[in-house]
N, C-alpha and C positions, 0 to 999 in steps of 0.2 A: 385600606392600605394605600399609601402613596407609591408612585412609580419608583422612587429612589429608596423606599423602605425606611425613611427617616420620619420620626414623630416630631411633634411641636417642641418637645424638650431638647431634642437633638439640634433642631434649627435655632432655637433660642440660645443654646450654649455656643453654637458656632458664631452667630451674629454678635453676641455680646462680648466675645473674646477677640474680635477683629481689631487689629491695629494697622496692618498694612496689606493692601490688596493690589494685585495686578489685574487690570481690566483689559482683556484681549479682545480686539475688534472695536477699540475705541473710535469714536467719530467726533469731529469738531462741528458737526451739523446739529443745531439745537432740536430739530425734529426727529432725530434718531433716538431709539430707546437707550442705547449705550451712553449717550450724552446725559440724559435725564438721570439714569441710575448712578452714573459717576458723580453728578452733582449731589444726589441724595446721600451717597456714602460719604462724600466730603463734608456735607452738612452735619453728619453724625460724628465728626472728628476723626474719621478714618483716613489714613494716608493712602491715596489711590495713585497708582502709577499706570498711565495709559499705555497700551501696546498696540501698534499697528504699523507694519513695515511700509505701507504706502504713504503714511503721514508722519513718519519718523522725523523728529527735529522740530515739528510744528508744536503748537500748544493747544490744549483744551482745558478749560477751567483753571488756567494759570499753571498747568503742569506740562512738562515737556514729554511728548510722545516718544516712546522707545520703539525700536525696530523689532525686538524679540524679548522673550522672557529671560534669556540668558543675560541681558543687560540690566535686569531689574534688581537682582539680589534677592535676599530672603523675603518671603511673603507668607502671611497666614492663609491667604486664599487667592486662587486664580479664578476670576469671574469671566466666563467664556461667552462672548457674543459672536459665535460662529455657527454655521449650519451644522446639523447633526453629523453629516458625513465628513466634516472637517474638524469636529470637536476632538476626536481621538488623538490626532497629532498634537493638539494643544495639551490634552491631558498627559500625554507622554512627556512633553516638555516640562509640564508642571511637576511631574514626578521627578524628573532629572534635576530640576532646579531646587528640589527640597521643599516644595510648598506643603502646607499642612492640610489643605483642602482644595477641591475644585468645585465650582458652581456653574452648572450648565443652565443657561437662561431658559425662559419660557419657550416651549416648542423644541428645545434641544435635548435629544435623548440618544445616548450611545451606551448601551448596556455593557458591551465588551470593554469600553474605555473605563466605565465606572468600576467594573470588576478589577481591572488592572490597578486603578487608583486605590481601591480598598485593599487589594493584596499588598500594595506598597505602604499601607498604613495611613492613607489619606481618607478624609471624609469626602464622599462624592454625592453631590446634590444634582438632581436633574429636573428639568421642566418647572423651574420656579424662578422667582425674581426677588432679590433681597429687599428691594424698595416696596414690594407688596407684602412680603412676609413680616418685615419689621413692624408696620402698623397693625397688621392682622393679629400678631402675637401681643400687641399692646406694649411693645418695648419702649422705654422712655428715650427721648432725644438726649444726646450726650453733649 
């Protein structure tokens, strides 16, 4: 059993339904994981909105970085590149913003935040990376 309780079919359904993603903790540094994952999601035809208050107004992959989730509008998923102890606040913002799911990246685990997300009707993924799960599941490029 996975830490988030989701099976391959759950992850497959989530990933194949994505149209718009907010990526919290976005970086404009090519060596950062968030930079690579954002590029991967964009290559799959997914509209990705980068979020980072420190870099707000700058661009990454041709997209303007927003200061907060409140500026992003409706999204299918909030992809969280934050430390575990900071993820809960982002999950709460995602719930308030009406996101359909939250995805905590590799090494990011917050059981209480995941429970709050599920209670609010969101799918909550923890300790995974969509750029790893996509090819692992054999999902086609879009």
